[in-house]
PDB file of N, CA, C and O in Angstrom, chain B, residues numbered from 101:
ATOM      1  N   MET B 101       2.928  -5.051 -12.425  1.00  0.00           N
ATOM      2  CA  MET B 101       1.867  -6.051 -12.411  1.00  0.00           C
ATOM      3  C   MET B 101       1.690  -6.562 -10.983  1.00  0.00           C
ATOM      4  O   MET B 101       2.671  -6.935 -10.340  1.00  0.00           O
ATOM      5  N   PRO B 102       0.454  -6.587 -10.474  1.00  0.00           N
ATOM      6  CA  PRO B 102       0.241  -7.061  -9.103  1.00  0.00           C
ATOM      7  C   PRO B 102       0.493  -8.556  -8.981  1.00  0.00           C
ATOM      8  O   PRO B 102       0.378  -9.310  -9.947  1.00  0.00           O
ATOM      9  N   LYS B 103       0.838  -8.957  -7.772  1.00  0.00           N
ATOM     10  CA  LYS B 103       1.053 -10.376  -7.497  1.00  0.00           C
ATOM     11  C   LYS B 103      -0.226 -11.157  -7.749  1.00  0.00           C
ATOM     12  O   LYS B 103      -1.316 -10.689  -7.419  1.00  0.00           O
ATOM     13  N   ARG B 104      -0.102 -12.334  -8.327  1.00  0.00           N
ATOM     14  CA  ARG B 104      -1.271 -13.158  -8.637  1.00  0.00           C
ATOM     15  C   ARG B 104      -2.093 -13.471  -7.382  1.00  0.00           C
ATOM     16  O   ARG B 104      -3.322 -13.500  -7.428  1.00  0.00           O
ATOM     17  N   THR B 105      -1.406 -13.702  -6.271  1.00  0.00           N
ATOM     18  CA  THR B 105      -2.115 -14.094  -5.051  1.00  0.00           C
ATOM     19  C   THR B 105      -2.877 -12.945  -4.402  1.00  0.00           C
ATOM     20  O   THR B 105      -3.670 -13.173  -3.488  1.00  0.00           O
ATOM     21  N   SER B 106      -2.651 -11.712  -4.859  1.00  0.00           N
ATOM     22  CA  SER B 106      -3.408 -10.589  -4.309  1.00  0.00           C
ATOM     23  C   SER B 106      -4.653 -10.290  -5.144  1.00  0.00           C
ATOM     24  O   SER B 106      -5.430  -9.396  -4.808  1.00  0.00           O
ATOM     25  N   ASP B 107      -4.839 -11.035  -6.225  1.00  0.00           N
ATOM     26  CA  ASP B 107      -5.998 -10.859  -7.084  1.00  0.00           C
ATOM     27  C   ASP B 107      -7.274 -11.261  -6.330  1.00  0.00           C
ATOM     28  O   ASP B 107      -7.317 -12.340  -5.739  1.00  0.00           O
ATOM     29  N   PRO B 108      -8.303 -10.422  -6.341  1.00  0.00           N
ATOM     30  CA  PRO B 108      -9.549 -10.750  -5.627  1.00  0.00           C
ATOM     31  C   PRO B 108     -10.174 -12.074  -6.072  1.00  0.00           C
ATOM     32  O   PRO B 108     -10.754 -12.787  -5.254  1.00  0.00           O
ATOM     33  N   LYS B 109     -10.061 -12.409  -7.366  1.00  0.00           N
ATOM     34  CA  LYS B 109     -10.623 -13.688  -7.847  1.00  0.00           C
ATOM     35  C   LYS B 109      -9.888 -14.858  -7.202  1.00  0.00           C
ATOM     36  O   LYS B 109     -10.516 -15.836  -6.796  1.00  0.00           O
ATOM     37  N   TRP B 110      -8.552 -14.766  -7.103  1.00  0.00           N
ATOM     38  CA  TRP B 110      -7.764 -15.828  -6.475  1.00  0.00           C
ATOM     39  C   TRP B 110      -8.140 -15.949  -4.996  1.00  0.00           C
ATOM     40  O   TRP B 110      -8.320 -17.055  -4.488  1.00  0.00           O
ATOM     41  N   LYS B 111      -8.255 -14.823  -4.314  1.00  0.00           N
ATOM     42  CA  LYS B 111      -8.593 -14.843  -2.884  1.00  0.00           C
ATOM     43  C   LYS B 111      -9.945 -15.511  -2.653  1.00  0.00           C
ATOM     44  O   LYS B 111     -10.096 -16.305  -1.724  1.00  0.00           O
ATOM     45  N   ALA B 112     -10.931 -15.191  -3.498  1.00  0.00           N
ATOM     46  CA  ALA B 112     -12.260 -15.789  -3.368  1.00  0.00           C
ATOM     47  C   ALA B 112     -12.204 -17.291  -3.634  1.00  0.00           C
ATOM     48  O   ALA B 112     -12.843 -18.068  -2.925  1.00  0.00           O
ATOM     49  N   LEU B 113     -11.446 -17.705  -4.648  1.00  0.00           N
ATOM     50  CA  LEU B 113     -11.321 -19.129  -4.961  1.00  0.00           C
ATOM     51  C   LEU B 113     -10.621 -19.872  -3.832  1.00  0.00           C
ATOM     52  O   LEU B 113     -11.030 -20.972  -3.460  1.00  0.00           O
ATOM     53  N   ARG B 114      -9.570 -19.275  -3.288  1.00  0.00           N
ATOM     54  CA  ARG B 114      -8.846 -19.883  -2.167  1.00  0.00           C
ATOM     55  C   ARG B 114      -9.784 -20.088  -0.970  1.00  0.00           C
ATOM     56  O   ARG B 114      -9.776 -21.147  -0.342  1.00  0.00           O
ATOM     57  N   LEU B 115     -10.584 -19.075  -0.666  1.00  0.00           N
ATOM     58  CA  LEU B 115     -11.552 -19.203   0.432  1.00  0.00           C
ATOM     59  C   LEU B 115     -12.550 -20.324   0.164  1.00  0.00           C
ATOM     60  O   LEU B 115     -12.905 -21.075   1.072  1.00  0.00           O
ATOM     61  N   LYS B 116     -13.001 -20.435  -1.082  1.00  0.00           N
ATOM     62  CA  LYS B 116     -13.944 -21.497  -1.447  1.00  0.00           C
ATOM     63  C   LYS B 116     -13.308 -22.870  -1.227  1.00  0.00           C
ATOM     64  O   LYS B 116     -13.940 -23.767  -0.669  1.00  0.00           O
ATOM     65  N   VAL B 117     -12.060 -23.032  -1.664  1.00  0.00           N
ATOM     66  CA  VAL B 117     -11.353 -24.309  -1.483  1.00  0.00           C
ATOM     67  C   VAL B 117     -11.268 -24.642   0.004  1.00  0.00           C
ATOM     68  O   VAL B 117     -11.549 -25.772   0.402  1.00  0.00           O
ATOM     69  N   LEU B 118     -10.885 -23.670   0.825  1.00  0.00           N
ATOM     70  CA  LEU B 118     -10.726 -23.924   2.258  1.00  0.00           C
ATOM     71  C   LEU B 118     -12.056 -24.205   2.942  1.00  0.00           C
ATOM     72  O   LEU B 118     -12.104 -24.987   3.892  1.00  0.00           O
ATOM     73  N   GLU B 119     -13.136 -23.582   2.477  1.00  0.00           N
ATOM     74  CA  GLU B 119     -14.463 -23.875   3.032  1.00  0.00           C
ATOM     75  C   GLU B 119     -14.914 -25.287   2.663  1.00  0.00           C
ATOM     76  O   GLU B 119     -15.489 -26.001   3.484  1.00  0.00           O
ATOM     77  N   GLU B 120     -14.646 -25.677   1.419  1.00  0.00           N
ATOM     78  CA  GLU B 120     -15.079 -26.998   0.940  1.00  0.00           C
ATOM     79  C   GLU B 120     -14.185 -28.123   1.445  1.00  0.00           C
ATOM     80  O   GLU B 120     -14.636 -29.261   1.577  1.00  0.00           O
ATOM     81  N   GLU B 121     -12.926 -27.816   1.728  1.00  0.00           N
ATOM     82  CA  GLU B 121     -11.971 -28.827   2.183  1.00  0.00           C
ATOM     83  C   GLU B 121     -11.241 -28.309   3.425  1.00  0.00           C
ATOM     84  O   GLU B 121     -10.098 -27.862   3.328  1.00  0.00           O
ATOM     85  N   PRO B 122     -11.889 -28.366   4.584  1.00  0.00           N
ATOM     86  CA  PRO B 122     -11.286 -27.803   5.795  1.00  0.00           C
ATOM     87  C   PRO B 122     -10.121 -28.621   6.365  1.00  0.00           C
ATOM     88  O   PRO B 122      -9.364 -28.124   7.199  1.00  0.00           O
ATOM     89  N   VAL B 123      -9.978 -29.866   5.918  1.00  0.00           N
ATOM     90  CA  VAL B 123      -8.886 -30.730   6.393  1.00  0.00           C
ATOM     91  C   VAL B 123      -7.940 -30.983   5.223  1.00  0.00           C
ATOM     92  O   VAL B 123      -8.377 -31.118   4.080  1.00  0.00           O
ATOM     93  N   CYS B 124      -6.650 -31.047   5.513  1.00  0.00           N
ATOM     94  CA  CYS B 124      -5.619 -31.225   4.489  1.00  0.00           C
ATOM     95  C   CYS B 124      -5.890 -32.451   3.614  1.00  0.00           C
ATOM     96  O   CYS B 124      -6.106 -33.554   4.116  1.00  0.00           O
ATOM     97  N   HIS B 125      -5.874 -32.239   2.334  1.00  0.00           N
ATOM     98  CA  HIS B 125      -6.070 -33.306   1.346  1.00  0.00           C
ATOM     99  C   HIS B 125      -4.978 -34.366   1.449  1.00  0.00           C
ATOM    100  O   HIS B 125      -5.237 -35.541   1.189  1.00  0.00           O
ATOM    101  N   TRP B 126      -3.766 -33.973   1.823  1.00  0.00           N
ATOM    102  CA  TRP B 126      -2.611 -34.875   1.802  1.00  0.00           C
ATOM    103  C   TRP B 126      -2.455 -35.683   3.086  1.00  0.00           C
ATOM    104  O   TRP B 126      -2.355 -36.909   3.020  1.00  0.00           O
ATOM    105  N   CYS B 127      -2.431 -35.048   4.234  1.00  0.00           N
ATOM    106  CA  CYS B 127      -2.197 -35.798   5.481  1.00  0.00           C
ATOM    107  C   CYS B 127      -3.500 -36.217   6.160  1.00  0.00           C
ATOM    108  O   CYS B 127      -3.486 -37.084   7.035  1.00  0.00           O
ATOM    109  N   LYS B 128      -4.601 -35.626   5.777  1.00  0.00           N
ATOM    110  CA  LYS B 128      -5.937 -35.937   6.323  1.00  0.00           C
ATOM    111  C   LYS B 128      -6.060 -35.654   7.831  1.00  0.00           C
ATOM    112  O   LYS B 128      -6.974 -36.157   8.484  1.00  0.00           O
ATOM    113  N   ARG B 129      -5.130 -34.840   8.384  1.00  0.00           N
ATOM    114  CA  ARG B 129      -5.158 -34.555   9.828  1.00  0.00           C
ATOM    115  C   ARG B 129      -5.237 -33.063  10.128  1.00  0.00           C
ATOM    116  O   ARG B 129      -6.124 -32.613  10.854  1.00  0.00           O
ATOM    117  N   ALA B 130      -4.326 -32.320   9.577  1.00  0.00           N
ATOM    118  CA  ALA B 130      -4.191 -30.903   9.919  1.00  0.00           C
ATOM    119  C   ALA B 130      -5.240 -30.061   9.199  1.00  0.00           C
ATOM    120  O   ALA B 130      -5.720 -30.434   8.129  1.00  0.00           O
ATOM    121  N   PRO B 131      -5.589 -28.922   9.795  1.00  0.00           N
ATOM    122  CA  PRO B 131      -6.510 -28.014   9.107  1.00  0.00           C
ATOM    123  C   PRO B 131      -5.887 -27.492   7.809  1.00  0.00           C
ATOM    124  O   PRO B 131      -4.696 -27.186   7.755  1.00  0.00           O
ATOM    125  N   ALA B 132      -6.705 -27.398   6.780  1.00  0.00           N
ATOM    126  CA  ALA B 132      -6.239 -26.831   5.511  1.00  0.00           C
ATOM    127  C   ALA B 132      -6.158 -25.317   5.665  1.00  0.00           C
ATOM    128  O   ALA B 132      -7.121 -24.667   6.069  1.00  0.00           O
ATOM    129  N   THR B 133      -5.005 -24.776   5.339  1.00  0.00           N
ATOM    130  CA  THR B 133      -4.807 -23.330   5.426  1.00  0.00           C
ATOM    131  C   THR B 133      -4.370 -22.737   4.095  1.00  0.00           C
ATOM    132  O   THR B 133      -4.252 -21.519   3.964  1.00  0.00           O
ATOM    133  N   GLU B 134      -4.127 -23.599   3.103  1.00  0.00           N
ATOM    134  CA  GLU B 134      -3.634 -23.143   1.810  1.00  0.00           C
ATOM    135  C   GLU B 134      -4.334 -23.902   0.691  1.00  0.00           C
ATOM    136  O   GLU B 134      -4.780 -25.034   0.878  1.00  0.00           O
ATOM    137  N   ALA B 135      -4.424 -23.267  -0.470  1.00  0.00           N
ATOM    138  CA  ALA B 135      -4.943 -23.926  -1.665  1.00  0.00           C
ATOM    139  C   ALA B 135      -3.734 -24.424  -2.454  1.00  0.00           C
ATOM    140  O   ALA B 135      -2.914 -23.627  -2.910  1.00  0.00           O
ATOM    141  N   ASP B 136      -3.629 -25.722  -2.610  1.00  0.00           N
ATOM    142  CA  ASP B 136      -2.481 -26.348  -3.270  1.00  0.00           C
ATOM    143  C   ASP B 136      -2.890 -26.788  -4.664  1.00  0.00           C
ATOM    144  O   ASP B 136      -3.963 -27.362  -4.849  1.00  0.00           O
ATOM    145  N   HIS B 137      -2.043 -26.521  -5.640  1.00  0.00           N
ATOM    146  CA  HIS B 137      -2.293 -26.938  -7.015  1.00  0.00           C
ATOM    147  C   HIS B 137      -1.901 -28.413  -7.190  1.00  0.00           C
ATOM    148  O   HIS B 137      -0.798 -28.811  -6.813  1.00  0.00           O
ATOM    149  N   LEU B 138      -2.792 -29.208  -7.754  1.00  0.00           N
ATOM    150  CA  LEU B 138      -2.456 -30.606  -8.065  1.00  0.00           C
ATOM    151  C   LEU B 138      -1.386 -30.637  -9.155  1.00  0.00           C
ATOM    152  O   LEU B 138      -0.381 -31.336  -9.023  1.00  0.00           O
ATOM    153  N   VAL B 139      -1.601 -29.891 -10.215  1.00  0.00           N
ATOM    154  CA  VAL B 139      -0.585 -29.688 -11.253  1.00  0.00           C
ATOM    155  C   VAL B 139      -0.049 -28.280 -11.012  1.00  0.00           C
ATOM    156  O   VAL B 139      -0.801 -27.311 -11.113  1.00  0.00           O
ATOM    157  N   PRO B 140       1.238 -28.150 -10.695  1.00  0.00           N
ATOM    158  CA  PRO B 140       1.785 -26.832 -10.372  1.00  0.00           C
ATOM    159  C   PRO B 140       1.501 -25.797 -11.463  1.00  0.00           C
ATOM    160  O   PRO B 140       1.485 -26.098 -12.657  1.00  0.00           O
ATOM    161  N   TRP B 141       1.281 -24.574 -11.001  1.00  0.00           N
ATOM    162  CA  TRP B 141       0.931 -23.484 -11.894  1.00  0.00           C
ATOM    163  C   TRP B 141       1.986 -23.281 -12.965  1.00  0.00           C
ATOM    164  O   TRP B 141       1.644 -23.069 -14.128  1.00  0.00           O
ATOM    165  N   ASP B 142       3.262 -23.340 -12.602  1.00  0.00           N
ATOM    166  CA  ASP B 142       4.321 -23.103 -13.594  1.00  0.00           C
ATOM    167  C   ASP B 142       4.613 -24.328 -14.454  1.00  0.00           C
ATOM    168  O   ASP B 142       5.478 -24.285 -15.328  1.00  0.00           O
ATOM    169  N   ALA B 143       3.885 -25.426 -14.203  1.00  0.00           N
ATOM    170  CA  ALA B 143       4.018 -26.625 -15.039  1.00  0.00           C
ATOM    171  C   ALA B 143       2.790 -26.787 -15.932  1.00  0.00           C
ATOM    172  O   ALA B 143       2.547 -27.861 -16.481  1.00  0.00           O
ATOM    173  N   GLY B 144       2.021 -25.711 -16.069  1.00  0.00           N
ATOM    174  CA  GLY B 144       0.847 -25.751 -16.935  1.00  0.00           C
ATOM    175  C   GLY B 144      -0.458 -25.940 -16.199  1.00  0.00           C
ATOM    176  O   GLY B 144      -1.515 -25.988 -16.829  1.00  0.00           O
ATOM    177  N   GLY B 145      -0.415 -26.049 -14.868  1.00  0.00           N
ATOM    178  CA  GLY B 145      -1.635 -26.159 -14.085  1.00  0.00           C
ATOM    179  C   GLY B 145      -2.384 -24.840 -14.089  1.00  0.00           C
ATOM    180  O   GLY B 145      -1.811 -23.786 -14.366  1.00  0.00           O
ATOM    181  N   THR B 146      -3.643 -24.908 -13.784  1.00  0.00           N
ATOM    182  CA  THR B 146      -4.475 -23.703 -13.797  1.00  0.00           C
ATOM    183  C   THR B 146      -4.955 -23.384 -12.391  1.00  0.00           C
ATOM    184  O   THR B 146      -4.758 -24.156 -11.452  1.00  0.00           O
ATOM    185  N   ASP B 147      -5.579 -22.245 -12.275  1.00  0.00           N
ATOM    186  CA  ASP B 147      -6.211 -21.871 -11.013  1.00  0.00           C
ATOM    187  C   ASP B 147      -7.676 -22.309 -10.991  1.00  0.00           C
ATOM    188  O   ASP B 147      -8.459 -21.799 -10.191  1.00  0.00           O
ATOM    189  N   ASP B 148      -8.048 -23.239 -11.851  1.00  0.00           N
ATOM    190  CA  ASP B 148      -9.414 -23.767 -11.858  1.00  0.00           C
ATOM    191  C   ASP B 148      -9.642 -24.580 -10.588  1.00  0.00           C
ATOM    192  O   ASP B 148      -8.714 -25.180 -10.045  1.00  0.00           O
ATOM    193  N   ARG B 149     -10.871 -24.592 -10.130  1.00  0.00           N
ATOM    194  CA  ARG B 149     -11.207 -25.288  -8.879  1.00  0.00           C
ATOM    195  C   ARG B 149     -10.818 -26.763  -8.915  1.00  0.00           C
ATOM    196  O   ARG B 149     -10.404 -27.310  -7.893  1.00  0.00           O
ATOM    197  N   ASP B 150     -10.939 -27.408 -10.056  1.00  0.00           N
ATOM    198  CA  ASP B 150     -10.623 -28.843 -10.120  1.00  0.00           C
ATOM    199  C   ASP B 150      -9.125 -29.130 -10.080  1.00  0.00           C
ATOM    200  O   ASP B 150      -8.723 -30.293 -10.058  1.00  0.00           O
ATOM    201  N   ASN B 151      -8.296 -28.096 -10.069  1.00  0.00           N
ATOM    202  CA  ASN B 151      -6.843 -28.288  -9.935  1.00  0.00           C
ATOM    203  C   ASN B 151      -6.353 -27.864  -8.552  1.00  0.00           C
ATOM    204  O   ASN B 151      -5.145 -27.807  -8.320  1.00  0.00           O
ATOM    205  N   LEU B 152      -7.260 -27.568  -7.643  1.00  0.00           N
ATOM    206  CA  LEU B 152      -6.890 -27.084  -6.319  1.00  0.00           C
ATOM    207  C   LEU B 152      -7.445 -27.985  -5.226  1.00  0.00           C
ATOM    208  O   LEU B 152      -8.559 -28.497  -5.328  1.00  0.00           O
ATOM    209  N   VAL B 153      -6.647 -28.169  -4.178  1.00  0.00           N
ATOM    210  CA  VAL B 153      -7.102 -28.906  -3.000  1.00  0.00           C
ATOM    211  C   VAL B 153      -6.679 -28.129  -1.758  1.00  0.00           C
ATOM    212  O   VAL B 153      -5.711 -27.369  -1.784  1.00  0.00           O
ATOM    213  N   GLY B 154      -7.417 -28.330  -0.677  1.00  0.00           N
ATOM    214  CA  GLY B 154      -7.032 -27.730   0.593  1.00  0.00           C
ATOM    215  C   GLY B 154      -5.825 -28.471   1.147  1.00  0.00           C
ATOM    216  O   GLY B 154      -5.766 -29.700   1.107  1.00  0.00           O
ATOM    217  N   SER B 155      -4.865 -27.715   1.664  1.00  0.00           N
ATOM    218  CA  SER B 155      -3.630 -28.312   2.170  1.00  0.00           C
ATOM    219  C   SER B 155      -3.178 -27.568   3.419  1.00  0.00           C
ATOM    220  O   SER B 155      -3.416 -26.369   3.566  1.00  0.00           O
ATOM    221  N   CYS B 156      -2.520 -28.302   4.320  1.00  0.00           N
ATOM    222  CA  CYS B 156      -1.895 -27.626   5.458  1.00  0.00           C
ATOM    223  C   CYS B 156      -0.572 -27.030   4.977  1.00  0.00           C
ATOM    224  O   CYS B 156      -0.043 -27.432   3.941  1.00  0.00           O
ATOM    225  N   LYS B 157      -0.053 -26.086   5.721  1.00  0.00           N
ATOM    226  CA  LYS B 157       1.176 -25.403   5.327  1.00  0.00           C
ATOM    227  C   LYS B 157       2.341 -26.392   5.187  1.00  0.00           C
ATOM    228  O   LYS B 157       3.137 -26.288   4.254  1.00  0.00           O
ATOM    229  N   GLU B 158       2.436 -27.349   6.117  1.00  0.00           N
ATOM    230  CA  GLU B 158       3.541 -28.308   6.084  1.00  0.00           C
ATOM    231  C   GLU B 158       3.509 -29.172   4.822  1.00  0.00           C
ATOM    232  O   GLU B 158       4.529 -29.328   4.152  1.00  0.00           O
ATOM    233  N   CYS B 159       2.349 -29.730   4.499  1.00  0.00           N
ATOM    234  CA  CYS B 159       2.248 -30.584   3.305  1.00  0.00           C
ATOM    235  C   CYS B 159       2.468 -29.774   2.033  1.00  0.00           C
ATOM    236  O   CYS B 159       3.153 -30.231   1.118  1.00  0.00           O
ATOM    237  N   ASN B 160       1.897 -28.582   1.970  1.00  0.00           N
ATOM    238  CA  ASN B 160       2.079 -27.744   0.787  1.00  0.00           C
ATOM    239  C   ASN B 160       3.553 -27.380   0.609  1.00  0.00           C
ATOM    240  O   ASN B 160       4.071 -27.405  -0.508  1.00  0.00           O
ATOM    241  N   GLY B 161       4.224 -27.044   1.704  1.00  0.00           N
ATOM    242  CA  GLY B 161       5.646 -26.722   1.648  1.00  0.00           C
ATOM    243  C   GLY B 161       6.489 -27.906   1.224  1.00  0.00           C
ATOM    244  O   GLY B 161       7.425 -27.761   0.438  1.00  0.00           O
ATOM    245  N   ARG B 162       6.158 -29.082   1.747  1.00  0.00           N
ATOM    246  CA  ARG B 162       6.903 -30.299   1.398  1.00  0.00           C
ATOM    247  C   ARG B 162       6.749 -30.613  -0.084  1.00  0.00           C
ATOM    248  O   ARG B 162       7.728 -30.922  -0.763  1.00  0.00           O
ATOM    249  N   ARG B 163       5.505 -30.532  -0.589  1.00  0.00           N
ATOM    250  CA  ARG B 163       5.265 -30.796  -2.019  1.00  0.00           C
ATOM    251  C   ARG B 163       5.977 -29.772  -2.892  1.00  0.00           C
ATOM    252  O   ARG B 163       6.549 -30.119  -3.925  1.00  0.00           O
ATOM    253  N   GLY B 164       5.939 -28.512  -2.475  1.00  0.00           N
ATOM    254  CA  GLY B 164       6.601 -27.468  -3.243  1.00  0.00           C
ATOM    255  C   GLY B 164       8.103 -27.671  -3.289  1.00  0.00           C
ATOM    256  O   GLY B 164       8.724 -27.489  -4.336  1.00  0.00           O
ATOM    257  N   ALA B 165       8.690 -28.046  -2.162  1.00  0.00           N
ATOM    258  CA  ALA B 165      10.139 -28.278  -2.109  1.00  0.00           C
ATOM    259  C   ALA B 165      10.518 -29.463  -2.997  1.00  0.00           C
ATOM    260  O   ALA B 165      11.519 -29.413  -3.713  1.00  0.00           O
ATOM    261  N   ARG B 166       9.716 -30.528  -2.947  1.00  0.00           N
ATOM    262  CA  ARG B 166       9.976 -31.698  -3.792  1.00  0.00           C
ATOM    263  C   ARG B 166       9.930 -31.311  -5.272  1.00  0.00           C
ATOM    264  O   ARG B 166      10.783 -31.715  -6.062  1.00  0.00           O
ATOM    265  N   TYR B 167       8.920 -30.525  -5.626  1.00  0.00           N
ATOM    266  CA  TYR B 167       8.757 -30.094  -7.017  1.00  0.00           C
ATOM    267  C   TYR B 167       9.945 -29.237  -7.460  1.00  0.00           C
ATOM    268  O   TYR B 167      10.498 -29.453  -8.539  1.00  0.00           O
ATOM    269  N   ARG B 168      10.337 -28.266  -6.631  1.00  0.00           N
ATOM    270  CA  ARG B 168      11.465 -27.391  -6.976  1.00  0.00           C
ATOM    271  C   ARG B 168      12.768 -28.187  -7.087  1.00  0.00           C
ATOM    272  O   ARG B 168      13.566 -27.951  -7.995  1.00  0.00           O
ATOM    273  N   ASN B 169      12.984 -29.131  -6.162  1.00  0.00           N
ATOM    274  CA  ASN B 169      14.200 -29.955  -6.212  1.00  0.00           C
ATOM    275  C   ASN B 169      14.241 -30.822  -7.469  1.00  0.00           C
ATOM    276  O   ASN B 169      15.290 -30.961  -8.098  1.00  0.00           O
ATOM    277  N   LYS B 170      13.107 -31.399  -7.830  1.00  0.00           N
ATOM    278  CA  LYS B 170      13.051 -32.225  -9.038  1.00  0.00           C
ATOM    279  C   LYS B 170      13.292 -31.364 -10.267  1.00  0.00           C
ATOM    280  O   LYS B 170      14.025 -31.765 -11.171  1.00  0.00           O
ATOM    281  N   LYS B 171      12.683 -30.189 -10.310  1.00  0.00           N
ATOM    282  CA  LYS B 171      12.874 -29.277 -11.440  1.00  0.00           C
ATOM    283  C   LYS B 171      14.351 -28.893 -11.571  1.00  0.00           C
ATOM    284  O   LYS B 171      14.902 -28.873 -12.672  1.00  0.00           O
ATOM    285  N   HIS B 172      14.969 -28.597 -10.455  1.00  0.00           N
ATOM    286  CA  HIS B 172      16.385 -28.231 -10.442  1.00  0.00           C
ATOM    287  C   HIS B 172      17.246 -29.409 -10.910  1.00  0.00           C
ATOM    288  O   HIS B 172      18.161 -29.235 -11.714  1.00  0.00           O
ATOM    289  N   ALA B 173      16.946 -30.604 -10.402  1.00  0.00           N
ATOM    290  CA  ALA B 173      17.710 -31.792 -10.786  1.00  0.00           C
ATOM    291  C   ALA B 173      17.540 -32.093 -12.269  1.00  0.00           C
ATOM    292  O   ALA B 173      18.511 -32.421 -12.952  1.00  0.00           O
ATOM    293  N   ASP B 174      16.324 -31.985 -12.768  1.00  0.00           N
ATOM    294  CA  ASP B 174      16.069 -32.233 -14.191  1.00  0.00           C
ATOM    295  C   ASP B 174      16.838 -31.248 -15.060  1.00  0.00           C
ATOM    296  O   ASP B 174      17.395 -31.617 -16.093  1.00  0.00           O
ATOM    297  N   ARG B 175      16.862 -30.005 -14.634  1.00  0.00           N
ATOM    298  CA  ARG B 175      17.558 -28.957 -15.387  1.00  0.00           C
ATOM    299  C   ARG B 175      19.064 -29.226 -15.425  1.00  0.00           C
ATOM    300  O   ARG B 175      19.738 -28.898 -16.402  1.00  0.00           O
ATOM    301  N   ASN B 176      19.582 -29.826 -14.353  1.00  0.00           N
ATOM    302  CA  ASN B 176      21.019 -30.082 -14.251  1.00  0.00           C
ATOM    303  C   ASN B 176      21.412 -31.515 -14.606  1.00  0.00           C
ATOM    304  O   ASN B 176      22.577 -31.887 -14.470  1.00  0.00           O
ATOM    305  N   GLY B 177      20.450 -32.324 -15.060  1.00  0.00           N
ATOM    306  CA  GLY B 177      20.750 -33.681 -15.491  1.00  0.00           C
ATOM    307  C   GLY B 177      21.005 -34.657 -14.361  1.00  0.00           C
ATOM    308  O   GLY B 177      21.696 -35.654 -14.567  1.00  0.00           O
ATOM    309  N   HIS B 178      20.472 -34.408 -13.171  1.00  0.00           N
ATOM    310  CA  HIS B 178      20.671 -35.294 -12.022  1.00  0.00           C
ATOM    311  C   HIS B 178      19.398 -36.079 -11.731  1.00  0.00           C
ATOM    312  O   HIS B 178      18.299 -35.653 -12.085  1.00  0.00           O
ATOM    313  N   THR B 179      19.558 -37.228 -11.083  1.00  0.00           N
ATOM    314  CA  THR B 179      18.423 -37.989 -10.584  1.00  0.00           C
ATOM    315  C   THR B 179      18.254 -37.643  -9.113  1.00  0.00           C
ATOM    316  O   THR B 179      19.152 -37.910  -8.314  1.00  0.00           O
ATOM    317  N   PRO B 180      17.100 -37.045  -8.730  1.00  0.00           N
ATOM    318  CA  PRO B 180      16.920 -36.710  -7.321  1.00  0.00           C
ATOM    319  C   PRO B 180      16.853 -37.963  -6.461  1.00  0.00           C
ATOM    320  O   PRO B 180      16.323 -38.985  -6.896  1.00  0.00           O
ATOM    321  N   THR B 181      17.383 -37.893  -5.251  1.00  0.00           N
ATOM    322  CA  THR B 181      17.332 -39.024  -4.330  1.00  0.00           C
ATOM    323  C   THR B 181      16.639 -38.612  -3.054  1.00  0.00           C
ATOM    324  O   THR B 181      16.588 -37.433  -2.705  1.00  0.00           O
ATOM    325  N   VAL B 182      16.105 -39.607  -2.360  1.00  0.00           N
ATOM    326  CA  VAL B 182      15.496 -39.385  -1.065  1.00  0.00           C
ATOM    327  C   VAL B 182      16.615 -39.045  -0.086  1.00  0.00           C
ATOM    328  O   VAL B 182      17.644 -39.720  -0.072  1.00  0.00           O
ATOM    329  N   PHE B 183      16.435 -38.025   0.722  1.00  0.00           N
ATOM    330  CA  PHE B 183      17.461 -37.594   1.670  1.00  0.00           C
ATOM    331  C   PHE B 183      17.930 -38.765   2.521  1.00  0.00           C
ATOM    332  O   PHE B 183      17.108 -39.471   3.106  1.00  0.00           O
ATOM    333  N   GLY B 184      19.228 -38.979   2.595  1.00  0.00           N
ATOM    334  CA  GLY B 184      19.784 -40.016   3.441  1.00  0.00           C
ATOM    335  C   GLY B 184      19.846 -41.386   2.793  1.00  0.00           C
ATOM    336  O   GLY B 184      20.194 -42.362   3.457  1.00  0.00           O
ATOM    337  N   SER B 185      19.518 -41.483   1.519  1.00  0.00           N
ATOM    338  CA  SER B 185      19.596 -42.782   0.853  1.00  0.00           C
ATOM    339  C   SER B 185      20.048 -42.582  -0.585  1.00  0.00           C
ATOM    340  O   SER B 185      20.217 -41.449  -1.036  1.00  0.00           O
ATOM    341  N   GLN B 186      20.234 -43.632  -1.273  1.00  0.00           N
ATOM    342  CA  GLN B 186      20.592 -43.553  -2.683  1.00  0.00           C
ATOM    343  C   GLN B 186      19.425 -43.967  -3.566  1.00  0.00           C
ATOM    344  O   GLN B 186      19.586 -44.183  -4.767  1.00  0.00           O
ATOM    345  N   LYS B 187      18.230 -44.077  -2.949  1.00  0.00           N
ATOM    346  CA  LYS B 187      17.036 -44.453  -3.695  1.00  0.00           C
ATOM    347  C   LYS B 187      16.528 -43.266  -4.498  1.00  0.00           C
ATOM    348  O   LYS B 187      16.378 -42.181  -3.936  1.00  0.00           O
ATOM    349  N   PRO B 188      16.252 -43.427  -5.808  1.00  0.00           N
ATOM    350  CA  PRO B 188      15.621 -42.342  -6.561  1.00  0.00           C
ATOM    351  C   PRO B 188      14.235 -42.053  -6.003  1.00  0.00           C
ATOM    352  O   PRO B 188      13.573 -42.946  -5.473  1.00  0.00           O
ATOM    353  N   MET B 189      13.804 -40.824  -6.121  1.00  0.00           N
ATOM    354  CA  MET B 189      12.466 -40.431  -5.639  1.00  0.00           C
ATOM    355  C   MET B 189      11.385 -40.985  -6.532  1.00  0.00           C
ATOM    356  O   MET B 189      10.201 -40.758  -6.282  1.00  0.00           O
TER     357      MET B 189
END
């Protein structure tokens, strides 16, 4: 099965998102280079246009890491904390 991101429909949608949102939705500064899911795909989010925003690589990576860490913590029964503190996220 081919990778989802190599699908021509996904590529066209990603280009549309980047054309419509040239600046990162999250930091409002950097150029958008990626289509970021508001609701993650593996959490039931879709590839519909209304679930996608333009994002810079840094913000998309940060959100993805936060999501993966929370998923891992939930699976293992832990409360995730902000790095360097004991405050829950």
